[in-house]
C-alpha positions as CSV (number, residue, x, y, z in Angstrom):
1,M,-0.5,-3.7,-7.9
2,R,-4.2,-4.0,-7.8
3,L,-6.0,-1.7,-10.2
4,F,-9.7,-0.9,-10.3
5,G,-12.4,0.1,-12.8
6,K,-16.1,0.7,-12.3
7,C,-18.8,-0.9,-14.4
8,P,-20.9,1.7,-16.3
9,S,-24.1,-0.2,-15.6
10,C,-24.1,-1.2,-12.0
11,K,-21.2,1.0,-10.7
12,K,-19.6,-2.1,-9.1
13,E,-15.7,-1.9,-8.7
14,N,-13.9,-4.6,-10.8
15,S,-10.3,-5.2,-10.0
16,F,-7.3,-6.8,-11.7
17,K,-3.6,-7.2,-11.0
18,S,-0.9,-5.4,-13.0
19,D,2.8,-4.9,-12.6
20,A,2.7,-1.4,-14.1
21,Q,3.7,1.4,-11.8
22,T,2.1,4.2,-13.8
23,R,-0.7,4.5,-16.4
24,I,2.0,5.1,-19.0
25,D,3.7,1.8,-18.2
26,Y,0.3,0.1,-18.4
27,E,-0.4,1.6,-21.8
28,M,3.0,0.7,-23.2
29,K,2.5,-3.0,-22.2
30,N,-1.3,-3.4,-22.7
31,G,-2.7,-0.5,-24.8
32,K,-5.1,2.3,-23.9
33,W,-8.2,0.1,-23.2
34,K,-8.8,-2.6,-20.7
35,S,-11.7,-5.1,-21.2
36,F,-13.7,-6.4,-18.2
37,V,-16.6,-8.7,-17.5
38,C,-18.4,-7.2,-14.5
39,T,-18.4,-9.5,-11.5
40,E,-21.8,-8.2,-10.4
41,C,-24.0,-7.9,-13.5
42,G,-21.9,-10.0,-16.0
43,E,-21.8,-7.2,-18.6
44,D,-18.8,-6.8,-20.9
45,F,-17.3,-3.3,-21.0
46,R,-14.1,-1.5,-21.9
47,L,-12.5,1.3,-20.0
48,M,-9.8,3.6,-21.1
49,I,-6.7,3.5,-18.9
50,N,-7.5,7.1,-17.5
51,N,-10.6,5.6,-16.0
52,I,-8.7,2.9,-14.1
53,Y,-7.3,3.7,-10.7
54,S,-5.3,2.4,-7.9
55,K,-6.2,2.3,-4.2
56,K,-4.3,1.8,-1.0
57,S,-3.3,-1.7,-0.4
58,N,-4.9,-3.6,2.5
59,L,-2.0,-5.9,2.5
60,A,0.5,-3.1,3.0
61,S,-1.5,-1.8,6.0
62,I,-1.7,-5.3,7.5
63,V,2.1,-5.9,7.0
64,A,2.9,-2.5,8.5
65,G,0.6,-3.2,11.5
66,L,2.2,-6.6,12.0
67,V,5.7,-5.1,11.9
68,F,4.7,-2.6,14.5
69,L,2.9,-5.1,16.7
70,I,5.4,-7.9,16.5
71,G,8.5,-5.8,16.1
72,T,8.0,-3.9,19.4
73,P,8.0,-7.0,21.6
74,I,11.0,-8.4,19.6
75,V,12.9,-5.2,20.3
76,I,12.0,-5.4,24.0
77,Y,13.1,-9.1,24.1
78,L,16.4,-8.5,22.4
79,F,17.2,-5.6,24.7
80,K,15.7,-6.8,27.9
81,D,19.1,-7.3,29.6
82,I,20.0,-3.7,28.8
83,L,16.6,-2.4,29.8
84,L,16.9,-4.0,33.2
85,Q,20.3,-2.4,33.9
86,I,19.3,1.1,32.8
87,R,19.2,3.5,35.7
88,G,19.3,7.3,35.8
89,P,17.6,10.3,34.2
90,Y,18.1,9.1,30.6
91,S,16.5,5.7,31.1
92,I,13.1,6.7,29.8
93,L,14.7,8.3,26.8
94,I,16.7,5.2,26.0
95,I,13.7,2.9,26.5
96,S,11.4,5.1,24.4
97,S,14.0,5.2,21.6
98,L,13.8,1.4,21.2
99,F,10.1,1.8,20.1
100,I,11.1,4.2,17.3
101,V,12.5,1.4,15.1
102,P,9.1,-0.4,14.6
103,S,7.4,2.9,14.3
104,I,9.8,4.1,11.5
105,I,9.2,0.8,9.6
106,Y,5.5,1.2,10.0
107,S,5.5,4.7,8.7
108,I,7.9,3.9,5.8
109,V,5.6,1.0,4.5
110,L,2.5,3.1,4.6
111,S,4.1,6.1,3.0
112,E,5.5,4.0,0.1
113,D,2.1,2.5,-0.5
114,Q,0.7,6.0,-0.6
115,K,3.4,7.2,-3.0
116,R,2.6,4.2,-5.3
117,V,-1.1,4.9,-5.4
118,S,-0.5,8.7,-5.9
119,T,2.0,8.1,-8.7
120,F,-0.4,5.8,-10.6
121,N,-3.5,8.0,-10.1
122,Q,-1.9,11.4,-10.9
123,L,-0.4,10.6,-14.4
124,K,-2.8,10.5,-17.2
125,V,-2.4,9.3,-20.7
126,R,-3.0,11.5,-23.7
127,E,-6.2,10.6,-25.6
């Protein structure tokens, strides 16, 4: 997970990777403070874990979008023989239901990313 902290001098966001899912996990592994060297102004500073936060992952959004954009044509290709044979009043319902699978995967990936961010940002460590 990518975590962020702002430089007190220039207000630039500095990021680092961590495998901690919550601030409490991070504190148990690394302590209450994180040392940074600002990528913008070069100043050394320390932030308490409560001032570090997580944001939505661009990678998760890209993966979810690719699953939707690539998954839909794959579903159509796999079921093309069935789609060509469908006749009757329920044909539109059956065809539209095939698009639900990539849509569900898309929404699950995005909602799990949002849960991950919310979980980290909501829990605070005692000072």
